[in-house]
N, C-alpha and C positions, 0 to 999 in steps of 0.2 A: 931621502925625501925630495922629490923633484921640484917642489915649490919653495924650497928653502931659500934659494937665491932671490926669487921674486919677493918673498916676505921680508928678507933682509933689506932689499932695495927700498921697499915701501917704508920700512921702519927707519932707515937712515934719512929718508926725506922728512919724515915726521920729526925726528930728533933735530935735524937741521933747522926746521921751522921754529921749534921750541928755542933753540939757541939764538936764532935770528930775532925772535920776539924779545928775548932778554937784552938784546942790543938795540932796542927801539929808541934809545935816547940820542941817537945820532942826529946832529943838527941838520936842518932842512937843506942848507947849501951843500953840506957834505953828501947828503943822500942824493941830491940831484947829480953831483959829479960822479958818484958811484954808479948811478943809473946809466950815465953816458959811458962810463968805463965798461960796464956789463954789456951794453949795446954794441960797443965797438969790438969787444972780445967775441961776442956771438956772431957778429958779421964776419970776422976773420975765420972763425970755426966753420961757418956755413960755406965760405969761399973755398976753404981747404977740402971740405966734403964734396962740393960741387965739381971741383976739378978732377975728382977721381973717376969720372965717367969715361968709358971707353968708346961711347957713341953718344955724343951730346944731343943728337937729333932725337934720341929716345926721350931724353930729359925734357926737351922743348915740347914735343908732342904730348907727353904725359902731363906736363903742367898745364898746357892749354886745355886739353880734354878734361883734366881734373878740375880746373877752374870752372868749366861749363857745368859739369855735374855738381860741383860744390855749390855753385850759385843756385842751381835748380833745387837742390835739397836744402839750401839755406843753413849749412852746417854751422857757420860762424854765429848766426842768430840763435840757433838752438843751443850751442855751447854757452853763449852769453846768458840765455834764459835759464839754463841750469845753474850757472854761477849766481845769477840774481836770485834764484829760488833759495840757494844756499845762504845768500846774503840776508834774505828775509828771515830765515830760520835762526841764524846765529848773530845777526846784527851787522851792519856795515862798519867798516873801519875807516871809511873815507874821511870822517871828521878829524882823524889824527894827522891828516896831511899825507897819508900814504894812499896807494891805489885801493880800489874797491876789492871785495872778495872775489867778485866775478872776474876782474882783470887778472888778479893773482892766480886764480884757478886756471883760466884759459891759457895764459902765457906759460905758466910752469908746466901744464899738461903737454902743450905742444913741444916745449924744449925737451922734456924727459922722455916722451914717447917716440918722437921722430929720431931716427938714427939706426945704424946697423947693430949697435951693441945690444939693444933690446931684443932683436930677433936672434942674433947669434948666441947671446947669453942664455935666452930661454930655450933654444934648441939644445945647447950643451947641457943644460940642467935636466931637460926631459929625456934626452937620449943616453947621456953618459953619467948623469948625476954629478957633473962638474959645474960648480957654481962660481968659479973664479971670475968669469967675465961679468956676471951680475954683481958680484961683490965689488969689483972695480967700478962698475957703473954706479952702484949704490953710493960709494964714497964720493964720486964726482957729483952725483945728484944731491947728495947731502950737503956738500960745501956750496953748491949752486943755490940750494934752497935757503941757506943762511943769508946769502946776499940778496936773493929775491925777496925774502921776507922783510928785510930791513927797508926795502924800497917799495914793494907792492903789497905788503901786509900778510896777514895770516891766511888769506885765501889760498896761498901756495900749498897749505897742508892737504887740501882736498884733491890735489893732483896725484897723491899717493894711491887713490882709489882706481882711476883709470890705468895707471901704470901697472898696478898689481893685476888687474883684470886682463889687460892686454898681454902682458908677459906670462901670466898664469895660464891663459888659454893656449898660447903657443907651446908652453912647456907640457901642458896636458896632452896635446895632440902631436907632440914632437916625433914620436916613433912613427906615427902614420905619415906625417909630413916627410920624414926621412925615407920612408919606404916608397912613397908615391912619386916624389920629385927627385930626378937625377941630380947628382952632386954638381955636375957642370952647369945645369940650369939654375940651381940654387946659388952657386957662386956668381953667375952672371947677374942674377936678380939682385943680389946683395950689393954688387958694385953699382948698378944703375939706380937702385933704391937709395943708396947712400948719397949719390950725386943729386937725385931729385929731392931728397930730404934736406940736403945741404942748401939748396936754393931757398927752401922754406925757412930753414934756420937763419939764412942771410936776411930774409924778409922780417923775421922776428926781431933781429938785431936792429934793423931800420926802425921798426915800430918802437923799440925800447929807447932809441935816441930821440924819438919824437919827430923825425924828419918826414915821415909819411905815416899813413894808417892803412896797412894792407890787411885784408881779411884772410889771414893765413889759414885758418881752419877750413875755408872754402877750397883750399888747394889740396887737402888731405886725400881726396879720391885719386890724385895723381899717383899715389903709391900703388893702388890697385891697378891703375892703367899701366903703370910700368911693368907690373907682373904679367899682364896680358900681352903687352907688346914683346917683352923678352921671351915669353913662351912661344908666341907665333914665330918669331925669328929663329928660335932654337929648333922648332919642329921643321921649319922651312929648310934650314941648313942640314938637319938630320936626314931628311928624305930627298934632298936635292940630288 
């Protein structure tokens, strides 16, 4: 079953949120310190990912162009609107001292979706029926969702939906992707996509610490731009 890894990943996020909800008696001062700890950890993770680039100029151009497209499409605003819609449907948890459902949904979605493990794991599931990468990602996402839920609230649970859709679509078309895209091109894309995503993860960490407020969702088109640039460079080198 090629969707098994994706379903397990989503289920572990949900279980993590439930456990996090049971731990909601954490004092406010401890919750604040934990949030800073999460933010700092995410910053370091993003930095490690960003340094994997083999051509950082690709990352810079991708982020700049992605920011332009993201601002034009107002992706951050649309994601927040979706989160606010969910909030109206199930009720806000802001009164408990934690973040809103919208904040938890957007932050968790960005953390769980951005990164190479989602793509590599979904491809492995769809092509070889090997779900090990997504099982590992699911465990990481599950533990992360526990901590995020204690600080941002139950909105984190809704991030399981875009995670399963995103990974499920990749797994569904994995065979076609593997046939159409040369392995060398895919490997190069994953490296630069990881670095580009790492910068976004770094920005999420800054947001979690409260130092700045970067519209990270508006940077998401940078992933597509990275794919376009890498493809152009691959074809140029191939036919040079």
